[in-house]
C-alpha positions in Angstrom: -8.9 -1.2 -30.3 -6.2 1.2 -29.3 -3.2 0.8 -31.6 0.1 0.2 -29.9 1.9 2.9 -31.8 -0.3 5.7 -30.3 -0.2 7.8 -27.2 3.2 8.1 -25.5 4.9 5.5 -27.7 6.3 7.3 -30.7 9.4 5.2 -31.5 10.0 2.3 -33.8 10.4 -1.3 -32.5 13.9 -2.0 -31.3 14.8 -5.6 -30.2 17.8 -7.7 -29.6 18.2 -10.8 -31.7 18.6 -14.2 -30.0 21.9 -16.1 -30.2 20.4 -19.4 -29.3 20.6 -23.0 -30.5 17.8 -24.5 -32.6 16.1 -27.5 -31.0 14.9 -30.4 -33.0 12.1 -32.8 -32.0 14.6 -35.7 -32.4 16.5 -34.4 -29.4 13.5 -35.3 -27.2 12.6 -38.7 -28.5 15.1 -40.7 -26.3 16.6 -39.9 -22.9 19.5 -41.4 -21.1 19.9 -40.9 -17.4 22.9 -40.5 -15.2 21.4 -40.7 -11.7 18.2 -41.0 -9.7 17.2 -39.2 -6.5 14.1 -40.5 -4.9 11.6 -40.7 -7.8 13.3 -38.1 -10.0 15.7 -39.2 -12.8 18.6 -36.9 -13.8 19.1 -36.9 -17.5 22.5 -36.8 -19.2 21.3 -33.8 -21.2 20.4 -31.8 -18.1 23.6 -32.7 -16.4 25.8 -31.6 -19.3 23.7 -28.4 -19.9 24.0 -27.3 -16.3 27.5 -28.4 -15.8 28.9 -26.7 -18.8 27.0 -23.4 -18.6 27.7 -22.6 -14.9 30.9 -21.5 -13.2 32.8 -24.1 -11.2 36.2 -24.5 -9.5 39.1 -26.5 -10.9 37.3 -27.7 -14.0 40.1 -26.4 -16.2 42.4 -29.0 -14.7 41.7 -32.1 -16.7 43.0 -34.3 -13.9 40.2 -33.1 -11.7 37.4 -33.0 -14.3 36.0 -36.4 -13.3 36.0 -35.4 -9.6 34.2 -32.1 -10.6 31.6 -34.1 -12.6 30.9 -36.4 -9.6 30.6 -33.5 -7.2 28.3 -31.6 -9.5 26.1 -34.7 -9.9 25.8 -35.1 -6.1 24.8 -31.4 -5.9 22.1 -32.0 -8.5 20.9 -35.1 -6.5 20.6 -32.8 -3.4 18.5 -30.4 -5.4 16.1 -33.2 -6.6 15.8 -34.5 -3.0 14.8 -30.9 -1.9 12.3 -30.8 -4.7 10.5 -33.9 -3.6 10.4 -32.6 0.0 9.0 -29.3 -1.3 6.2 -31.0 -3.2 5.3 -33.1 -0.1 4.7 -29.8 1.6 2.7 -28.5 -1.2 5.1 -25.8 -2.0 4.4 -26.2 -5.7 1.0 -24.6 -5.0 2.8 -21.6 -3.4 1.8 -18.3 -5.0 5.4 -17.0 -5.2 6.6 -20.2 -6.9 3.7 -20.1 -9.4 4.2 -16.4 -10.2 8.0 -16.9 -10.6 7.5 -19.9 -12.9 4.9 -18.0 -14.9 7.4 -15.2 -15.6 9.9 -17.7 -16.8 7.3 -19.5 -18.9 6.4 -16.3 -20.7 10.0 -15.4 -21.4 10.9 -18.9 -22.8 7.7 -19.0 -24.8 8.5 -15.6 -26.3 12.0 -16.9 -27.1 10.4 -20.0 -28.8 8.0 -17.7 -30.7 11.0 -15.8 -32.2 12.6 -19.1 -33.2 9.3 -20.3 -34.8 8.1 -17.2 -36.5 11.4 -15.5 -37.3 14.5 -17.8 -37.3 12.8 -20.7 -38.8 11.0 -18.7 -41.5 14.3 -17.3 -42.8 15.7 -19.2 -45.9 19.1 -18.5 -47.4 19.9 -19.7 -50.9 23.2 -20.8 -52.3 23.1 -17.9 -54.8 22.9 -15.5 -51.8 25.8 -17.2 -50.0 28.1 -17.2 -53.1 27.2 -13.5 -53.8 27.9 -12.6 -50.2 31.2 -14.5 -50.1 32.3 -12.6 -53.2 31.3 -9.2 -51.9 32.7 -9.8 -48.4 36.3 -10.1 -49.9 35.9 -6.7 -51.6 36.7 -3.4 -49.8 35.3 -0.4 -51.7 36.6 3.0 -50.8 33.8 5.5 -51.6 32.9 9.2 -51.6 29.3 10.1 -50.9 26.9 13.0 -50.6 24.1 12.8 -48.0 20.9 14.7 -48.1 17.9 14.7 -45.7 15.6 15.8 -48.5 14.9 13.5 -51.5 14.2 16.4 -53.9 17.6 18.0 -53.1 19.4 14.7 -53.7 17.5 14.2 -57.0 18.3 17.8 -58.2 22.0 17.4 -57.5 22.2 14.0 -59.2 20.7 15.4 -62.3 23.5 18.0 -62.5 26.1 15.1 -62.7 26.7 14.2 -66.4 30.1 12.6 -66.1 32.1 10.8 -63.3 34.3 13.9 -62.5 31.2 16.0 -61.8 30.9 14.3 -58.5 34.0 16.1 -57.2 33.8 19.3 -59.2 30.1 20.1 -58.8 29.6 22.9 -56.2 26.6 21.9 -54.0 24.7 24.9 -52.8 24.9 25.3 -49.0 21.2 25.8 -48.7 20.8 22.1 -49.6 22.5 21.1 -46.3 24.3 18.3 -48.0 27.2 16.4 -46.3 30.2 15.4 -48.4 32.5 12.7 -47.0 34.4 9.5 -47.7 34.1 6.0 -46.2 35.5 2.5 -46.5 32.6 0.1 -46.6 32.9 -3.4 -45.1 30.4 -5.9 -46.3 27.7 -6.6 -43.7 28.2 -3.3 -41.8 26.4 -0.9 -44.1 22.6 -0.5 -44.6 21.4 -3.2 -46.9 19.9 -0.8 -49.5 23.1 1.3 -49.6 25.3 -1.9 -49.8 23.3 -3.4 -52.5 23.6 -0.3 -54.7 27.2 0.1 -53.8 28.3 -3.4 -54.9 26.5 -3.0 -58.3 28.7 0.0 -59.1 31.9 -0.2 -61.1 34.9 1.8 -60.1 34.6 5.6 -60.7 30.8 5.1 -61.4 28.2 7.3 -59.7 25.1 5.8 -58.2 21.5 7.0 -58.5 19.9 8.5 -55.4 19.7 5.8 -52.7 17.2 5.9 -49.8 18.9 4.6 -46.7 18.5 5.3 -43.0 17.4 8.8 -42.2 18.1 10.3 -45.6 19.4 9.9 -49.2 22.8 9.2 -50.7 24.7 9.7 -53.9 27.8 7.4 -54.0 30.9 7.1 -56.1 33.4 4.3 -55.8 37.0 5.8 -55.7 38.8 2.5 -55.7 38.3 -1.2 -54.8 40.8 -3.4 -52.9 40.8 -6.7 -51.2 39.3 -6.9 -47.7 41.9 -8.7 -45.5 39.2 -9.3 -42.8 37.4 -11.8 -45.0 39.8 -12.8 -47.8 42.2 -14.3 -45.3 39.6 -16.7 -43.9 39.3 -20.4 -44.9 36.4 -21.0 -47.4 34.3 -22.8 -44.8 34.8 -20.2 -42.1 34.1 -17.4 -44.6 30.9 -19.2 -45.6 29.8 -19.5 -42.0 30.5 -15.8 -41.4 28.6 -14.8 -44.5 25.6 -17.0 -43.6 25.5 -15.5 -40.1 25.4 -11.9 -41.5 22.8 -12.7 -44.2 20.6 -14.5 -41.5 20.7 -11.6 -39.1 19.7 -9.2 -41.9 16.8 -11.4 -43.0 15.7 -12.0 -39.5 15.6 -8.3 -39.0 13.4 -7.9 -42.1 11.1 -10.8 -41.0 11.0 -9.3 -37.5 9.7 -6.0 -38.6 7.1 -7.7 -40.8 5.9 -10.1 -38.0 5.8 -7.6 -35.2 3.8 -5.1 -37.2 1.4 -7.8 -38.1 1.0 -9.3 -34.6 0.8 -6.1 -32.7 -1.3 -4.2 -35.2 -4.6 -4.4 -33.1 -3.0 -5.0 -29.7 -3.6 -2.6 -26.8 -0.4 -1.1 -25.3 0.3 2.4 -24.2 1.4 4.5 -21.3 -0.8 7.1 -19.6 0.8 10.5 -20.4 0.2 12.4 -17.2 1.5 9.7 -14.9 4.4 8.8 -17.2 5.6 12.4 -17.4 5.5 12.8 -13.6 7.3 9.5 -13.2 10.0 10.6 -15.7 10.6 13.8 -13.9 11.2 12.0 -10.6 13.6 9.6 -12.4 15.5 12.6 -13.9 15.7 14.3 -10.5 17.1 11.3 -8.8 19.6 10.6 -11.6 20.9 14.1 -11.7 21.3 14.1 -8.0 22.7 10.6 -7.5 23.5 9.1 -10.9 27.0 7.8 -11.8 27.4 7.6 -15.6 29.2 4.2 -15.6 26.5 2.6 -13.4 23.6 3.3 -15.7 20.2 4.8 -15.3 18.1 2.1 -13.6 20.5 1.0 -10.8 18.9 -0.4 -7.6 20.1 2.6 -5.7 18.5 5.1 -8.1 15.3 3.2 -8.4 14.9 2.8 -4.7 15.0 6.6 -4.3 12.6 7.0 -7.2 10.2 4.6 -5.4 10.4 6.8 -2.3 9.7 9.9 -4.3 6.7 8.3 -6.1 5.2 7.1 -2.8 2.0 9.2 -3.2 1.2 7.7 -6.6 3.1 4.3 -6.5 -0.2 2.4 -7.1 -1.3 4.6 -10.0 -1.7 3.1 -13.4 1.3 3.9 -15.6 1.0 1.5 -18.6 -1.9 -0.4 -20.1 -0.9 -3.8 -21.5 -3.6 -5.8 -23.2 -6.4 -6.4 -20.7 -4.2 -5.5 -17.7 -2.2 -2.6 -16.5 1.1 -1.8 -14.7 1.3 0.5 -11.8 4.2 2.9 -11.2 5.5 0.3 -8.7 5.3 -2.5 -11.3 7.3 -0.5 -13.8 9.9 0.4 -11.2 10.3 -3.3 -10.5 10.7 -4.2 -14.2 13.2 -1.5 -14.9 15.4 -2.0 -11.8 18.9 -3.1 -12.8 18.1 -2.8 -16.5 21.4 -1.5 -17.7 21.0 1.8 -19.7 24.0 4.2 -19.7 23.2 7.9 -19.9 25.9 10.6 -19.9 25.3 13.5 -17.6 25.0 15.9 -20.5 22.2 13.7 -22.0 20.0 13.7 -18.9 17.6 16.0 -20.7 16.7 12.9 -22.9 15.7 10.8 -19.9 12.0 11.0 -20.8 12.7 9.7 -24.3 15.0 7.0 -22.9 12.3 5.9 -20.4 9.7 5.9 -23.2 11.8 3.6 -25.3 12.5 1.2 -22.4 8.9 1.0 -21.2 7.7 0.7 -24.8 10.0 -2.4 -25.3 8.7 -3.9 -22.0 5.2 -3.5 -23.1 5.9 -4.9 -26.6 7.6 -7.9 -25.0 4.6 -8.5 -22.7 2.3 -8.5 -25.6 4.5 -10.9 -27.5 4.6 -13.1 -24.5 0.8 -13.2 -24.5 0.8 -14.1 -28.1 3.4 -16.8 -27.5 1.3 -18.4 -24.9 -1.8 -18.2 -27.1 0.2 -20.0 -29.8 1.1 -22.8 -27.3 4.9 -22.1 -27.4 5.1 -23.3 -23.8 4.0 -26.7 -24.9 7.0 -27.2 -27.3 9.1 -30.1 -25.9 12.3 -28.0 -25.6 10.4 -25.3 -23.7 8.6 -27.8 -21.4 11.9 -29.4 -20.5 13.5 -26.1 -19.6 10.4 -25.1 -17.6 10.6 -28.3 -15.5 14.2 -27.6 -14.8 13.3 -24.0 -13.6 10.4 -25.4 -11.6 12.5 -27.9 -9.8 15.1 -25.2 -9.0 12.5 -22.9 -7.6 11.0 -25.6 -5.4 14.4 -26.5 -4.1 15.0 -22.9 -3.3 11.7 -22.7 -1.4 12.6 -25.8 0.6 15.9 -24.2 1.5 14.0 -21.1 2.7 11.9 -23.3 5.0 15.0 -24.8 6.5 16.6 -21.4 6.9 13.4 -20.1 8.7 13.7 -23.1 11.0 17.3 -22.3 11.8 17.8 -20.1 14.8 20.7 -19.4 17.3 20.4 -18.3 20.9 22.3 -15.5 22.6 24.3 -18.1 24.6 25.4 -19.8 21.4 26.3 -16.4 19.9 28.4 -15.5 22.9 30.0 -18.9 22.9 30.9 -18.5 19.3 32.3 -15.1 19.9 34.4 -16.5 22.7 35.8 -19.2 20.5 36.8 -16.7 17.8 37.7 -13.7 19.9 39.3 -14.6 23.2 38.8 -11.2 24.7 35.1 -11.4 24.5 33.5 -11.4 28.0 30.3 -13.4 28.2 27.4 -12.1 30.3 26.7 -13.8 33.6 23.7 -14.6 35.7 23.0 -15.6 39.3 20.1 -17.7 40.2 18.4 -19.3 43.2 17.5 -22.9 42.4 15.5 -25.7 44.0 16.7 -29.2 43.0 14.4 -32.3 43.7 14.5 -35.9 42.5 10.7 -36.1 42.5 8.2 -34.3 40.3 5.7 -34.5 43.1 8.1 -32.6 45.4 8.6 -29.8 43.0 4.8 -29.6 42.5 4.5 -29.3 46.2 7.1 -26.6 46.4 5.5 -24.6 43.6 2.1 -24.8 45.4 3.6 -23.6 48.6 5.3 -20.7 46.9 2.0 -19.8 45.2 0.5 -19.8 48.8 3.1 -17.2 49.9 6.1 -19.3 51.1 9.4 -17.6 50.1 11.5 -19.3 47.4 14.4 -19.5 49.9 12.3 -21.4 52.5 11.0 -23.7 49.8 14.5 -24.5 48.8 15.6 -25.4 52.4 12.5 -27.6 52.7 12.3 -29.5 49.4 15.8 -29.4 47.8 17.6 -32.7 47.9 21.0 -31.1 47.4 22.7 -30.4 50.8 24.8 -27.5 49.7 21.8 -25.9 48.0 19.7 -26.2 51.2 22.5 -24.7 53.2 23.0 -21.5 51.0 19.3 -21.1 50.2 19.9 -22.2 46.6 22.0 -19.2 45.6 24.6 -20.0 42.9 27.7 -18.2 42.0 27.6 -16.0 39.0 28.1 -18.2 35.8 28.3 -17.4 32.1 25.0 -17.8 30.2 26.8 -20.3 27.9 27.0 -22.8 30.8 24.5 -25.0 32.6 22.4 -25.3 29.5 19.5 -24.6 29.1 19.4 -22.6 32.4 22.0 -20.0 31.6 20.3 -19.1 28.3 16.8 -19.1 29.9 17.9 -16.9 32.8 19.5 -14.4 30.4 16.2 -13.8 28.6 14.3 -13.4 31.9 13.9 -10.4 34.2 15.3 -10.3 37.6 12.8 -11.8 40.1 11.2 -14.0 37.4 10.8 -17.8 38.2 11.0 -20.6 35.8 10.5 -24.4 35.9 10.4 -27.2 36.6 13.1 -28.3 34.1 14.0 -32.0 33.8 17.8 -32.5 33.7 18.9 -36.1 34.0 17.0 -37.6 36.9 16.6 -34.2 38.7 13.9 -31.5 38.5 14.9 -27.9 38.8 12.9 -24.8 39.7 14.8 -21.5 39.6 14.5 -17.7 39.9 16.8 -15.0 38.5 18.6 -13.0 41.2 21.0 -10.9 39.1 22.4 -10.4 35.6 25.9 -9.1 34.8 26.4 -7.7 31.3 30.2 -7.8 31.1 30.0 -6.1 27.7 27.8 -3.1 27.3 25.3 -4.3 24.8 24.3 -0.7 24.2 27.8 0.0 22.9 27.6 0.5 19.1 30.9 -1.4 18.5 29.8 -4.4 20.5 26.4 -4.4 18.8 28.1 -4.6 15.4 30.4 -7.4 16.6 27.4 -9.3 18.1 25.3 -9.0 14.9 28.2 -10.1 12.8 28.8 -13.1 14.9 25.1 -13.9 14.8 25.1 -13.8 11.1 28.2 -16.0 10.7 26.8 -18.5 13.3 23.4 -18.6 11.5 25.2 -19.3 8.3 27.1 -22.2 9.9 24.1 -23.6 11.6 22.0 -23.4 8.5 24.6 -25.3 6.6 24.7 -27.9 9.3 20.9 -28.2 9.4 20.8 -28.5 5.6 23.4 -31.3 5.6 21.5 -33.2 8.3 18.2 -32.7 6.5 19.7 -33.9 3.2 21.3 -36.9 4.8 18.1 -37.9 6.4 16.1 -37.3 3.1 18.6 -39.2 1.1 18.4 -42.1 3.5 14.5 -42.1 3.4 14.1 -41.5 -0.4 17.2 -43.2 -1.7 19.5 -42.0 -4.5 21.9 -43.7 -7.0 24.5 -42.8 -9.6 25.0 -44.6 -12.8 28.8 -44.5 -12.7 29.5 -45.8 -16.2 27.3 -43.3 -17.8 28.8 -40.5 -15.8 32.3 -41.5 -16.8 31.4 -41.7 -20.5 29.9 -38.2 -20.5 32.2 -35.8 -22.4 32.2 -32.3 -21.1 34.3 -29.2 -21.8 36.6 -28.1 -18.9 35.8 -24.4 -19.2 33.3 -23.1 -16.5 31.2 -20.1 -17.5 28.1 -18.2 -16.5 25.9 -18.2 -19.6 22.9 -16.0 -20.4 20.3 -16.6 -23.0 19.6 -13.6 -25.2 15.8 -13.9 -25.7 14.0 -13.4 -28.9 12.4 -9.9 -29.2 14.8 -8.7 -26.5 16.0 -9.2 -22.9 18.0 -12.0 -21.4 17.8 -14.6 -18.6 20.4 -16.9 -17.1 20.5 -19.9 -19.4 20.1 -22.6 -16.6 19.3 -22.3 -12.9 22.3 -21.9 -10.6 23.2 -24.9 -8.5 24.7 -24.2 -5.0 27.5 -26.7 -4.2 26.1 -29.2 -1.8 28.4 -32.1 -0.9 28.9 -32.1 3.0 25.6 -34.0 3.5 27.3 -37.2 2.2 29.7 -37.3 5.2 27.4 -36.6 8.2 26.0 -39.1 10.6 22.3 -39.7 10.2 20.3 -37.7 12.9 18.0 -39.7 15.1 15.2 -37.2 15.1 13.3 -35.5 12.3 15.2 -32.4 11.3 12.4 -30.4 9.8 8.7 -31.4 10.6 
């Protein structure tokens, strides 16, 4: 088996630590519900979780908090109604939904693996807490000598026979020692350095201490009180100390666990492809990069993709039994924030190596988490169901959006209503109006035999004026005489259409002329037209969505348990919350919920909105 630390990966593991709540099995033994939408119940837990961890308007006003709760719950009901419609259309079998949910499943499982194997394995004793609280309130001011070589540090320490030798001893420049002073805050220094430091007495010199990239000799100059900690209430001080100790112990456990789990895992990048890819990234960053925007912005990565077109499908990284192409890695890195100063652009290969290494390691840990069944833990299953439903609702919205369209006539009518100076295109037609379908069929047969449209109008049209003028109309805007105006606008001059049933009449028409009042080839007009189209599509989609939800709500039914909703206690502070995942990375803590309330106030449609 190929060891993960070989090939292009040369760096040590570097992960973020999760700041997440610990879940207990007791939380999932009983469930209270606040509403029902169709066959789906909405739990109080899901309501509170999503209400409090997402942004919302006016929640900070306590007088409006109850209204905000009700509005949010109706929005969640709308989501659950969409979920059931999506399932009825088998969208839960859609490849995109399954792939998206699998991605979330891996991330949440990896997060649970961290909690199980790292967080829950850390134990903190009362002795450690008391010692930490004592040390946290002390602020040592130290002098130190730093050496990269252990033998050099050991040689110098042997020359120090008494405390004053630390200052008076002349250290040879060939030893490349660094002499400096520092004020040490408990919790900030390297654990090994800190442990040795707090065992020293004032004016005492330490032995050689291995810490970080080198070796230290330390002397305490003076000790004073640390106001940062000594001013805290005992319970708050204890919590802060426990947090620092926990993070340190988790870091130790993390190194131990990761080295154990990934020891025989396959994970590496293919050097030749990796180096070419890194060069392309550096070229684009030097050319376009803005320091404050980071290295992997969507703009930079889009250009990198273009430059890697010839080898976009080449394998870049091997991960377990699968591999990532150059395109896969670009997708994974896009919008991953890593700031790089212009003067550090020469290090882009190393930076890229670190980021890809982290992605590969996370992928392998996700595989391990699924192997261990972390996705079957109740807390994870509940979150996955929440994400699954949000994805299905989103897919149903996409179907409604794809079934929403606007005609040119509607767009011009909309433009006219918002901009009075817009001139709507006009058409002129020749029309034959009959009151009998048999007559219009007879007229069509005669025209197909060679009779002119004008003569057919004079013979079969039931309208006197139409017979007299040969069926020729005045020019009229395409927004009028629906659907004839819109149909004529899309046809070529000389084309015939029909019959159309309007009321108790049957109409057959041909296009005689089209007047484009505005020059549709004009760039300014084109922009205005497209903007109007976009706005109108948005409005029509919203209207279609409201009608669809009203119809679905009537068909499937929904209810709110008002007393339970009223008794739910929530904080009035809206926020967008992210979960920092175990072993690195983050995702939004709960799926976003689009405000959806207008469907409650529309008249029920008589026909099916979406088949």
